[in-house]
C-alpha positions, 0 to 999 in steps of 0.5 A, spaced: 441 501 451 447 497 448 446 501 441 447 508 444 454 505 447 460 507 442 465 502 438 469 499 444 475 500 440 474 507 441 473 507 448 480 503 449 483 509 445 480 515 450 483 511 455 490 510 453 491 517 450 487 519 457 492 516 460 499 518 456 496 525 454 499 523 447 496 520 442 503 517 440 504 513 446 497 510 445 498 508 438 504 504 440 501 501 446 495 499 443 499 497 437 496 502 431 498 507 428 497 515 431 492 518 425 488 511 427 488 513 434 486 520 433 480 518 428 477 513 433 478 520 439 473 523 433 469 518 433 467 517 440 467 526 441 462 526 434 458 520 437 458 524 444 456 530 442 462 533 447 470 534 446 474 531 451 481 533 449 483 540 448 489 540 442 495 543 443 501 545 440 504 538 440 500 536 447 493 534 448 490 535 454 483 533 458 477 537 458 473 537 464 468 533 461 473 528 458 476 528 466 470 525 468 468 521 463 476 518 463 473 515 470 468 512 468 471 509 462 476 506 466 471 502 471 467 499 466 473 496 462 476 494 469 469 492 470 469 487 464 476 485 465 474 482 472 469 479 469 472 476 463 478 474 468 473 470 473 470 467 467 476 464 465 480 463 471 475 461 476 481 458 480 486 465 480 490 465 473 497 468 473 501 471 478 497 475 484 502 482 485 501 484 492 503 491 494 505 493 501 510 497 505 518 494 505 517 494 513 511 491 513 514 485 508 519 483 512 517 484 518 509 481 518 508 478 511 514 475 509 515 470 515 507 468 514 508 467 507 510 460 507 503 458 510 499 462 504 503 457 499 501 451 503 494 454 503 493 455 495 499 452 492 495 453 485 498 461 486 504 464 484 505 470 488 509 476 487 511 481 492 513 489 491 515 492 497 514 499 495 514 506 500 509 509 494 502 508 494 500 503 488 496 506 483 491 500 480 490 504 474 497 504 472 502 499 476 501 491 476 499 491 482 493 486 484 492 488 492 496 492 496 496 492 504 496 500 506 497 504 513 492 509 513 485 510 516 481 506 511 478 511 506 480 509 499 476 513 494 473 507 488 476 502 492 474 497 496 478 497 503 478 491 508 481 493 515 486 488 518 488 490 524 491 496 528 497 496 533 499 499 539 506 504 539 511 502 545 519 503 546 523 496 544 530 495 544 535 490 545 536 486 552 543 487 553 542 495 553 536 494 558 540 491 562 546 495 562 549 501 564 545 505 565 539 501 566 532 502 563 528 501 569 523 508 568 522 512 562 526 517 566 532 513 564 531 514 557 535 521 557 541 516 558 540 512 552 540 514 544 533 515 541 532 511 534 527 514 530 523 513 524 517 517 519 512 514 523 505 518 525 507 516 532 514 520 534 517 519 540 515 527 542 507 524 543 510 517 547 514 521 551 508 527 553 504 521 554 510 518 560 509 524 563 517 526 561 519 532 561 525 537 559 528 531 554 531 533 547 527 528 544 528 529 537 536 527 539 539 520 535 538 517 528 532 517 523 531 512 518 526 511 513 524 505 514 520 501 520 523 494 519 531 499 520 530 502 526 527 495 528 534 492 526 538 498 529 535 496 536 536 489 535 544 491 534 544 495 541 544 502 537 539 506 542 531 505 543 526 505 538 519 506 538 516 501 534 509 499 532 507 492 534 505 488 529 512 489 526 516 488 533 512 482 535 516 476 531 522 480 534 519 480 541 518 473 541 524 471 539 528 474 544 531 479 540 527 485 543 525 487 549 520 492 552 523 496 557 516 499 559 509 497 560 507 504 557 503 504 549 500 508 546 494 507 540 493 511 534 488 513 529 491 508 523 491 501 521 493 496 516 488 495 511 487 490 504 486 495 498 483 494 491 479 496 486 472 494 487 472 491 480 476 485 481 476 484 490 472 478 488 477 475 483 479 468 486 486 470 487 485 477 491 478 474 494 483 468 497 489 472 499 484 477 502 482 472 507 488 468 509 491 475 511 485 476 515 486 470 519 493 470 520 491 477 523 485 473 528 491 468 529 496 474 533 490 477 536 
């Protein structure tokens, strides 16, 4: 069966050309000539008996067969990389790059990160806060913490935690004039918003508050910012429990009402299946799960 495999350099050339959609950029990445890339692709196509690219005027495009094949090639190359790393770097080898939402990074991950370093001092960690979903095939990311429903094709997704949503504000705002004693009192206060799946109209509907302009008040693109605005007394925020827990424990925030609502999203630890068992990734995932259990 091994004799049926095309040469490894043809597969690497194909994957790079498919990713860049350019023989020139693929050649630069692999430090070979454009002619070499073209020759390797032609050799691969002849070996497979399939056209992988459509050659256009000054451009290339993957054929339907090429699109299907490149996904399998990437998985195979990732698996080989994982096998080599596992063999040559049993203690982790190289920095661990973690992608997460800025809000989760600031409010949940960073306050706990010192404990990871204490447990695994041999692993250098690099945090990459981003609103963009990490593309493991292109980005220099080992593992990500995503907020969603957990179905990520081609990735190993491990449930980390979910959290309820509820209003928070500063103690001074709650006890001020007018005070916040019932949800109806929100009519007299500024509502703080972020781009989240559960919003004020939904919470107010569950609370039974009617006839209120629930869209008024400033909007923030990041949940950590809306929580900080609430700490500063600028209004009442609708917060996720995981993100607000530290500020609630420190007394910087309070919950003026007991009502909370749940949602169908949760935090997941995500990475490619081919690299999921690398020691440094497994160590970080296990640590995250332990930290989540500690605050249940």
